[in-house]
C-alpha positions in Angstrom: 119.8 -46.6 117.4 117.3 -44.6 119.5 117.2 -40.8 119.1 115.6 -38.5 121.6 115.7 -34.8 122.1 115.9 -33.4 125.6 114.7 -29.8 125.5 116.8 -28.2 128.2 116.0 -24.5 128.3 114.9 -24.7 131.9 117.4 -23.5 134.5 115.6 -24.9 137.4 117.6 -27.0 139.8 116.6 -30.6 139.3 116.7 -33.4 141.8 120.3 -34.8 141.5 119.3 -38.3 142.6 116.3 -38.8 140.3 118.1 -41.5 138.2 119.0 -43.6 141.2 115.7 -43.4 143.1 112.9 -43.6 140.5 112.5 -47.0 138.9 112.8 -46.7 135.1 110.3 -49.1 133.4 110.2 -47.6 129.8 112.0 -45.2 127.4 109.7 -42.3 128.4 110.8 -42.6 132.0 114.5 -43.0 131.0 114.4 -39.7 129.1 112.4 -38.0 131.8 115.0 -39.0 134.4 117.9 -37.7 132.2 116.0 -34.5 131.6 115.6 -33.9 135.3 119.3 -34.4 135.9 120.3 -31.7 133.3 121.8 -28.5 134.5 122.6 -26.1 131.6 125.8 -24.1 131.9 125.6 -20.4 133.0 125.9 -18.2 129.9 126.6 -14.5 129.4 123.5 -12.3 129.0 122.3 -12.5 125.4 124.2 -15.8 124.6 121.8 -17.9 122.4 123.0 -21.2 123.8 123.4 -24.3 121.6 122.5 -27.9 120.9 124.8 -30.8 121.7 124.3 -34.4 120.9 125.9 -37.4 122.7 125.9 -41.1 121.9 125.7 -43.3 124.9 124.8 -46.9 125.8 123.7 -48.4 129.1 124.3 -51.8 130.7 121.4 -53.8 132.2 122.1 -52.3 135.6 121.6 -48.7 134.3 125.3 -47.8 134.3 127.0 -46.2 131.3 128.6 -48.8 129.0 131.8 -47.6 127.5 132.5 -43.9 126.9 129.8 -41.4 125.9 130.8 -39.6 122.7 129.8 -36.1 121.5 128.5 -36.4 118.0 127.2 -32.9 117.3 127.5 -29.3 118.5 125.4 -26.6 116.8 128.0 -23.8 117.3 131.3 -25.1 118.5 133.2 -22.2 120.1 134.0 -20.8 123.5 130.9 -22.2 125.2 131.2 -25.7 123.7 133.5 -26.8 126.5 130.9 -25.7 129.1 128.2 -27.7 127.3 130.4 -30.8 127.0 131.1 -30.6 130.8 127.4 -30.1 131.5 126.4 -33.1 129.5 129.0 -35.4 131.1 128.0 -34.1 134.5 124.4 -34.9 133.7 125.3 -38.4 132.8 127.4 -38.9 135.9 124.8 -37.3 138.2 122.0 -39.5 136.8 123.6 -42.9 136.4 123.3 -45.6 137.2 119.6 -45.4 136.3 117.4 -47.7 138.3 116.2 -50.0 135.5 113.6 -52.7 136.1 114.8 -56.2 135.0 112.8 -56.0 131.8 114.0 -52.5 131.0 117.6 -53.5 131.6 117.3 -56.4 129.2 115.6 -54.3 126.6 118.2 -51.4 126.5 121.5 -53.1 127.5 124.1 -52.3 124.9 121.8 -50.4 122.6 123.1 -46.9 121.5 121.1 -43.9 122.4 121.5 -40.5 120.7 120.6 -37.8 123.2 120.2 -34.3 122.0 120.4 -31.5 124.6 118.7 -28.4 123.2 119.6 -25.3 125.2 118.9 -22.6 122.6 117.7 -19.5 124.4 116.0 -16.5 123.0 117.9 -13.2 123.0 116.3 -10.9 125.5 117.9 -7.9 123.8 116.3 -8.5 120.5 112.5 -8.0 120.2 110.5 -10.7 118.4 110.1 -9.8 114.7 106.6 -9.3 113.4 105.9 -11.3 110.3 103.0 -9.3 109.0 103.9 -10.1 105.4 103.2 -13.8 106.0 99.6 -13.3 107.1 97.0 -13.4 104.4 93.8 -11.5 104.6 90.7 -12.0 102.5 87.9 -9.5 102.2 
């Protein structure tokens, strides 16, 4: 099983056709294509966001094989549905990925655990100063 973290705190509008146009030759490019397709859900001001993990496999043509499965949510609650929808829309928007022949053979049927990390800092709470952790010597 291959595990990757997609840090997704950016709210920039990615290119929706990245997965279909860019040829994917290795795992780094596969994860980059998925990251560019990610669009985090809109959250209320001060909402810290969450992490969500999905288990997915691809066939040799870059299409999703079977059904993706949510395996982890950091804080299931009112926003978890929005995150589930955002993850599934990302996979729909980005697939089929344009795998090279070799890449398709290498990843076909293998499970990937993709972690979408959309934790946001709270703009209403100032950063805490940790002066007691610093050591000084004279």
